[in-house]
C-alpha positions as CSV (number, residue, x, y, z in Angstrom):
1,M,25.9,35.4,-29.5
2,A,27.8,34.4,-26.6
3,R,25.2,34.3,-24.3
4,I,23.4,31.5,-26.8
5,A,26.4,29.7,-27.4
6,A,27.1,29.1,-23.7
7,A,23.6,27.9,-22.9
8,L,23.6,25.8,-26.1
9,A,27.2,24.4,-24.5
10,L,25.5,23.9,-20.8
11,S,22.4,22.1,-22.3
12,L,24.0,19.4,-23.7
13,P,25.9,17.9,-21.2
14,A,23.1,18.1,-18.9
15,L,21.0,16.4,-21.6
16,A,23.6,14.1,-21.6
17,A,24.1,13.5,-17.9
18,L,20.2,13.0,-17.5
19,A,20.3,10.3,-20.5
20,A,23.1,8.3,-19.1
21,E,21.5,5.1,-19.4
22,P,22.1,2.8,-22.4
23,P,19.5,3.2,-25.2
24,L,16.1,1.7,-24.2
25,T,14.6,-0.6,-27.1
26,L,10.8,-1.3,-27.2
27,E,10.7,-4.7,-26.1
28,R,12.7,-3.9,-23.1
29,A,10.4,-1.2,-22.2
30,W,7.7,-3.6,-22.3
31,Q,9.3,-6.3,-20.0
32,L,10.1,-3.8,-17.5
33,A,6.2,-2.2,-17.8
34,E,4.8,-5.8,-17.2
35,Q,7.4,-6.4,-14.3
36,A,6.6,-3.2,-12.4
37,N,3.7,-1.6,-13.2
38,P,1.1,-0.8,-10.6
39,T,-2.0,-0.9,-12.5
40,L,-0.8,-4.6,-13.8
41,R,0.3,-5.4,-10.6
42,V,-3.0,-4.4,-9.1
43,A,-5.2,-6.3,-11.5
44,Q,-3.0,-9.6,-11.1
45,A,-3.5,-9.3,-7.3
46,N,-7.0,-9.7,-7.6
47,L,-6.5,-13.2,-8.7
48,A,-6.0,-14.9,-5.8
49,A,-9.7,-13.5,-4.3
50,A,-11.5,-15.1,-7.6
51,E,-9.5,-18.2,-7.0
52,G,-10.7,-18.2,-3.7
53,Q,-14.1,-17.8,-4.6
54,L,-14.0,-20.6,-7.3
55,D,-12.7,-23.2,-4.4
56,D,-15.3,-22.4,-2.0
57,A,-18.2,-22.5,-4.7
58,R,-16.7,-26.1,-5.8
59,A,-16.9,-27.5,-2.3
60,L,-19.1,-30.6,-1.8
61,L,-21.4,-28.3,0.4
62,W,-21.7,-25.0,0.6
63,N,-23.3,-24.9,4.5
64,N,-20.9,-26.3,7.0
65,P,-22.3,-29.2,9.3
66,Q,-23.5,-27.6,12.6
67,L,-22.5,-29.5,16.2
68,A,-24.7,-28.6,19.1
69,A,-24.1,-30.5,22.9
70,E,-26.4,-30.0,25.8
71,R,-25.7,-30.9,29.5
72,A,-28.4,-30.6,32.4
73,R,-28.4,-31.3,35.5
74,R,-31.8,-32.4,37.1
75,R,-33.5,-32.5,41.0
76,V,-36.3,-34.7,41.0
77,P,-37.7,-34.7,44.3
78,Q,-38.0,-37.9,46.1
79,P,-40.9,-38.8,48.8
80,G,-38.9,-38.7,52.3
81,S,-35.6,-38.6,51.2
82,G,-35.1,-34.9,49.6
83,D,-34.3,-34.5,45.9
84,D,-32.5,-36.8,43.6
85,T,-29.9,-35.2,41.0
86,Q,-29.9,-36.8,37.5
87,R,-27.1,-35.5,34.9
88,E,-28.6,-35.7,31.7
89,W,-26.8,-35.1,28.0
90,R,-27.5,-34.6,24.3
91,A,-25.5,-34.3,21.1
92,E,-27.1,-33.1,18.0
93,L,-25.3,-32.9,14.2
94,S,-26.8,-31.2,11.5
95,Q,-26.8,-30.1,7.9
96,A,-28.2,-27.8,5.4
97,L,-29.1,-29.2,2.5
98,E,-29.7,-26.7,-0.8
99,I,-32.2,-28.8,-2.9
100,A,-32.7,-26.6,-5.8
101,G,-29.5,-26.5,-7.6
102,Q,-27.8,-23.4,-6.0
103,S,-24.6,-25.3,-5.9
104,G,-24.4,-25.6,-9.5
105,H,-25.6,-21.8,-10.1
106,R,-23.1,-20.4,-7.7
107,R,-20.1,-22.6,-9.0
108,E,-21.0,-21.7,-12.5
109,A,-21.1,-17.6,-11.4
110,A,-17.7,-18.3,-10.0
111,E,-16.3,-19.6,-13.2
112,Q,-17.4,-17.1,-15.2
113,D,-16.1,-14.5,-12.6
114,L,-12.7,-15.8,-12.8
115,A,-12.8,-16.2,-16.7
116,A,-13.8,-12.4,-16.5
117,L,-10.7,-11.5,-14.6
118,K,-8.5,-13.7,-16.4
119,E,-9.6,-11.7,-19.3
120,L,-9.4,-8.4,-17.8
121,I,-5.8,-8.7,-16.4
122,E,-4.8,-9.7,-20.4
123,E,-6.5,-6.4,-21.2
124,T,-4.8,-4.3,-19.2
125,R,-2.0,-5.9,-19.8
126,R,-2.4,-4.9,-23.6
127,Q,-3.4,-1.5,-22.7
128,V,-0.2,-1.1,-20.3
129,R,1.8,-2.1,-23.6
130,A,0.1,0.2,-25.7
131,E,0.7,3.0,-23.1
132,V,4.4,2.1,-22.8
133,E,4.5,2.0,-27.0
134,Q,2.9,5.7,-27.1
135,K,5.1,7.1,-24.9
136,F,8.5,5.4,-26.6
137,V,7.1,6.8,-29.8
138,R,6.4,10.2,-28.4
139,V,10.2,10.3,-27.2
140,L,11.5,9.0,-30.3
141,G,9.6,11.4,-32.3
142,L,11.1,14.3,-30.0
143,Q,14.2,12.7,-30.3
144,Q,14.6,13.0,-34.1
145,R,13.1,16.4,-33.3
146,A,15.8,17.9,-31.5
147,A,18.1,16.5,-33.8
148,M,16.8,18.2,-36.6
149,E,16.3,21.5,-34.5
150,A,20.5,21.3,-33.8
151,E,21.2,20.8,-37.6
152,L,19.1,24.0,-38.3
153,V,20.8,25.6,-35.9
154,A,24.2,24.6,-37.1
155,L,23.0,25.7,-40.8
156,I,21.8,29.1,-39.7
157,R,25.3,29.4,-37.6
158,D,27.2,28.9,-40.9
159,N,24.8,31.3,-42.5
160,T,25.4,33.8,-39.8
161,G,29.0,33.5,-40.1
162,I,28.9,34.1,-43.9
163,A,26.6,37.4,-43.5
164,R,29.0,38.7,-40.7
165,K,31.9,38.5,-43.2
166,R,29.7,39.9,-46.2
167,F,29.0,42.9,-44.0
168,E,32.3,43.4,-42.8
169,A,33.2,43.6,-46.6
170,G,30.4,45.6,-47.2
171,E,28.7,43.3,-49.5
172,D,25.4,42.9,-47.3
173,T,24.2,45.5,-45.3
174,K,23.5,45.8,-41.5
175,L,20.0,44.7,-42.0
176,D,21.1,41.6,-43.5
177,S,23.6,40.9,-40.3
178,N,20.7,41.5,-37.7
179,L,18.6,39.3,-39.7
180,A,21.1,36.4,-39.3
181,E,21.5,37.3,-35.8
182,V,17.8,37.3,-34.8
183,E,17.1,34.2,-36.7
184,L,19.9,32.4,-35.0
185,G,18.6,33.1,-31.8
186,R,15.0,32.0,-32.6
187,S,16.2,28.5,-34.0
188,A,18.5,28.3,-30.7
189,N,15.5,29.1,-28.7
190,Q,12.9,26.2,-30.6
191,L,16.0,24.0,-29.9
192,D,15.9,24.5,-26.1
193,G,12.0,24.3,-26.3
194,V,12.1,21.0,-28.1
195,R,14.7,19.6,-25.6
196,E,12.7,20.7,-22.7
197,Q,9.6,18.3,-24.1
198,L,11.9,16.0,-24.8
199,I,12.7,15.8,-20.7
200,Q,9.5,15.8,-19.7
201,A,8.5,13.1,-22.4
202,R,11.6,10.6,-21.2
203,A,10.3,11.3,-17.7
204,E,6.9,10.1,-17.8
205,L,8.2,6.9,-20.0
206,A,10.5,6.6,-17.0
207,A,7.6,6.9,-14.5
208,L,5.4,4.2,-16.3
209,L,8.1,2.0,-16.3
210,Q,8.8,2.7,-12.5
211,L,12.6,3.2,-13.4
212,P,14.5,5.4,-10.5
213,A,13.5,9.3,-10.3
214,E,16.7,10.4,-12.0
215,T,16.9,8.1,-14.9
216,L,15.7,9.6,-18.2
217,P,15.5,7.1,-20.6
218,E,16.6,7.6,-24.3
219,A,14.5,5.6,-26.7
220,Q,15.9,3.5,-29.4
221,G,14.5,2.9,-33.1
222,A,12.9,4.4,-35.7
223,L,9.3,5.9,-37.3
224,T,8.5,4.1,-40.2
225,T,5.7,4.7,-42.3
226,T,6.7,2.6,-45.3
227,G,5.9,-1.3,-46.0
228,A,2.4,-3.0,-46.3
229,F,-0.1,-3.1,-43.0
230,P,0.5,-6.5,-41.5
231,Y,-3.6,-6.6,-41.5
232,T,-6.6,-6.2,-43.4
233,L,-9.6,-4.2,-42.5
234,E,-11.7,-8.3,-42.3
235,R,-8.8,-9.1,-40.1
236,L,-9.0,-6.4,-37.4
237,L,-12.8,-6.6,-37.2
238,A,-12.5,-10.3,-36.6
239,A,-10.1,-9.7,-34.4
240,A,-11.5,-6.9,-32.4
241,A,-14.7,-9.2,-32.0
242,E,-12.6,-11.6,-29.7
243,R,-10.7,-8.8,-27.6
244,P,-10.4,-9.5,-24.1
245,R,-12.3,-6.8,-23.2
246,L,-15.3,-8.0,-25.1
247,R,-14.6,-11.7,-23.6
248,A,-14.6,-10.1,-20.3
249,L,-18.3,-8.6,-20.7
250,D,-19.4,-11.8,-21.9
251,H,-18.2,-13.7,-19.0
252,R,-19.6,-11.4,-16.9
253,E,-22.9,-11.6,-18.6
254,Q,-22.7,-15.2,-18.1
255,A,-21.8,-14.7,-14.3
256,A,-24.7,-12.4,-13.8
257,R,-27.4,-14.8,-15.4
258,S,-26.0,-17.9,-12.9
259,R,-26.2,-15.2,-10.0
260,L,-29.9,-14.2,-11.2
261,D,-30.6,-18.4,-11.5
262,L,-29.1,-18.7,-8.0
263,E,-31.1,-15.9,-6.5
264,R,-34.2,-17.7,-8.1
265,A,-33.3,-20.8,-6.6
266,A,-32.9,-18.9,-3.1
267,V,-36.9,-19.2,-3.0
268,W,-36.7,-22.8,-2.0
269,P,-35.6,-23.1,1.6
270,D,-32.8,-25.1,2.7
271,V,-33.7,-28.6,4.4
272,T,-31.7,-29.2,7.6
273,V,-31.0,-32.9,8.2
274,G,-29.8,-33.8,11.9
275,V,-28.7,-36.4,13.6
276,F,-29.0,-36.4,17.4
277,S,-28.1,-38.8,20.5
278,G,-28.4,-38.5,24.3
279,R,-29.2,-39.6,27.9
280,E,-31.8,-39.0,30.2
281,G,-33.8,-40.4,33.0
282,P,-33.0,-41.5,36.5
283,N,-29.5,-43.3,37.3
284,D,-31.4,-46.6,38.3
285,A,-33.5,-46.2,34.8
286,R,-31.2,-44.4,32.6
287,E,-32.8,-43.8,28.9
288,R,-30.7,-43.6,25.7
289,I,-32.1,-41.5,23.2
290,A,-31.2,-41.4,18.9
291,G,-33.0,-40.0,16.1
292,V,-33.5,-37.9,13.4
293,S,-34.7,-34.4,13.0
294,V,-35.6,-32.4,9.8
295,S,-36.4,-28.7,9.7
296,L,-37.9,-26.9,6.9
297,P,-38.6,-23.1,6.4
298,L,-41.9,-22.2,5.4
299,P,-41.8,-19.0,2.4
300,L,-44.5,-17.6,3.1
301,F,-43.7,-14.0,3.7
302,R,-40.3,-13.6,2.4
303,R,-39.6,-14.6,-1.5
304,N,-36.0,-13.2,-1.9
305,A,-37.5,-10.4,-4.5
306,G,-34.7,-8.1,-3.8
307,G,-32.5,-10.5,-4.3
308,I,-33.9,-11.5,-7.4
309,G,-34.4,-7.7,-8.5
310,K,-31.0,-6.8,-8.2
311,A,-29.4,-9.9,-9.7
312,N,-32.0,-9.0,-12.8
313,A,-30.9,-5.0,-12.9
314,E,-26.9,-6.5,-12.9
315,L,-27.9,-8.8,-15.6
316,D,-29.3,-6.1,-17.9
317,Q,-26.7,-3.9,-17.0
318,A,-24.1,-6.4,-18.1
319,R,-26.1,-7.4,-21.4
320,I,-26.3,-3.3,-22.4
321,E,-22.4,-3.1,-21.4
322,R,-21.5,-5.3,-23.5
323,Q,-23.5,-4.6,-26.7
324,A,-22.1,-0.9,-26.4
325,A,-18.6,-2.2,-26.2
326,V,-19.4,-4.5,-29.1
327,R,-21.0,-1.4,-30.7
328,D,-17.9,1.2,-29.8
329,T,-15.0,-1.1,-30.6
330,R,-16.6,-1.5,-34.0
331,A,-16.7,1.4,-34.9
332,S,-13.4,2.9,-33.5
333,V,-11.6,0.2,-35.4
334,L,-13.6,1.7,-38.8
335,A,-12.9,5.3,-37.9
336,L,-9.1,4.6,-37.1
337,W,-8.4,2.3,-40.0
338,Q,-9.7,5.4,-42.0
339,K,-7.3,8.3,-40.2
340,L,-4.1,5.7,-40.6
341,G,-4.9,5.6,-44.2
342,S,-5.1,9.0,-44.5
343,L,-1.9,9.8,-42.5
344,R,0.2,7.2,-44.6
345,S,-0.8,9.3,-47.8
346,R,-0.4,12.7,-45.9
347,T,3.2,11.6,-44.9
348,E,4.4,9.9,-48.3
349,R,3.2,12.6,-50.4
350,L,4.9,15.3,-48.2
351,E,8.4,13.0,-48.0
352,R,8.0,12.3,-51.7
353,T,7.3,15.6,-53.8
354,V,7.0,18.5,-51.4
355,L,9.9,17.9,-49.2
356,Q,12.3,16.8,-52.0
357,R,12.0,19.7,-54.3
358,L,12.2,22.1,-50.8
359,Q,15.4,20.4,-50.1
360,E,16.6,21.0,-53.6
361,N,15.8,24.4,-53.5
362,Q,17.3,25.1,-50.1
363,R,20.7,23.5,-51.6
364,L,20.5,25.9,-54.8
365,S,19.7,28.9,-52.6
366,A,22.7,28.0,-50.5
367,T,25.2,27.9,-53.5
368,A,23.5,31.0,-54.8
369,Y,24.0,33.2,-51.7
370,R,27.5,32.4,-51.7
371,A,28.1,33.3,-55.1
372,G,26.1,36.5,-54.2
373,E,23.2,35.7,-56.8
374,I,20.2,35.8,-53.6
375,S,19.9,37.8,-50.6
376,L,19.9,36.1,-47.5
377,T,16.1,36.7,-47.3
378,Q,15.7,34.6,-50.1
379,L,18.1,32.1,-48.4
380,L,16.4,31.7,-44.8
381,L,13.1,31.8,-46.6
382,A,14.5,28.3,-48.5
383,T,16.0,27.1,-45.2
384,R,12.4,27.6,-43.1
385,Q,10.3,26.1,-46.0
386,V,12.2,23.1,-45.6
387,L,12.4,23.0,-41.7
388,D,8.7,23.2,-41.8
389,T,8.0,20.7,-44.0
390,R,10.0,18.1,-42.3
391,R,8.8,18.7,-38.8
392,E,5.5,18.4,-40.8
393,V,7.0,15.0,-41.9
394,L,8.0,14.6,-38.5
395,E,4.3,14.9,-37.1
396,A,2.7,13.1,-39.7
397,A,4.8,10.0,-38.9
398,T,4.6,10.4,-35.1
399,D,0.6,10.6,-35.7
400,F,0.9,7.7,-38.0
401,A,2.6,5.5,-35.4
402,L,0.5,6.6,-32.5
403,T,-2.8,6.0,-34.4
404,R,-1.7,2.6,-35.6
405,I,-1.1,1.9,-31.8
406,E,-4.2,2.8,-30.8
407,L,-6.0,0.8,-33.9
408,E,-4.1,-2.3,-33.1
409,Q,-5.2,-1.5,-29.3
410,A,-8.6,-1.1,-30.3
411,A,-9.0,-3.9,-32.2
412,G,-7.1,-6.2,-29.5
413,W,-4.5,-7.3,-32.6
414,R,-1.8,-9.4,-31.3
415,G,1.4,-9.6,-34.0
416,G,1.0,-13.0,-35.7
417,Q,-2.3,-12.8,-35.8
């Protein structure tokens, strides 16, 4: 008993020291996650690349003009007077022009890619918020579980003291006294186990929020299963159809279609138009030359079949991925909705019927034990039944909250929709 009491006395200050930070609300946890979460920051960092790609696609012409210059020295033999050195030069400015609408397809693809990335950033933000809320709920559940286990330890300690006094007075047997001591040890061990789980859950929440390594946040809030749902199944399915992930996949499909059009248009060669000017001839009869040049590759051997085939494959993959995501999202919402309703019914049944009667039995048993009407074994049985039922209620409430979070994430639900 002395060792158990010492262990409890040592664990309480240690746990309090680790959770010295002020209680953390869910809203504050969301703010911290959006500011520091690495996954979200990486997704946001990709935005600059997509915006730069769109800026290039919106340029007046895709190809840059080319400037070429020549300077030559020509030696012309002169009869009877040696060689005549002539210096000539030529400058040309040329521009490759796309003639099959490639710039429009390229711009459309870049716009769709940027829109898809923005939707993915929003989807990542929602996923991060959902993950934070799930870990927050786990911390809340374990905090309530630790408080419940602590109440049990205090109750059994009181019963153990009564059993010890009754044994010393000859009213109970040594077996009852030992049974009380064993039950107290088991309860204290369970309390320590729950506290260890709570420390781990707080550490995981702190890591997700990028808090200092020594910080173990304490969650502030409550697990509730009462009240009407703020949505119906029809509203959830409607929201799921507009989920950011599905919108991103739709933008990706549109971008893949534009890239396919671009590859098909690339079969048509670019026309290169240039203007040039130069000076040629002997010094006493210099000629100034100016003109226009046009060059056009002949698409005889290479018809861009590889690029078109690759773009076709990307379009098919994007279409298949979007169709599968639409189906999976709807199925997930339907399954989670049914699970949520079942968990709510089970929790309410445990709270309203089973738990209330067991708590009443536990109070009656405690009174009867103090009056010597029942044995310690019967009292411990009633106490254990109450504890086990409270655990079931807490586990069901935690599962309810986690399922609700998963359902709203699957449906892309936002409060107030």
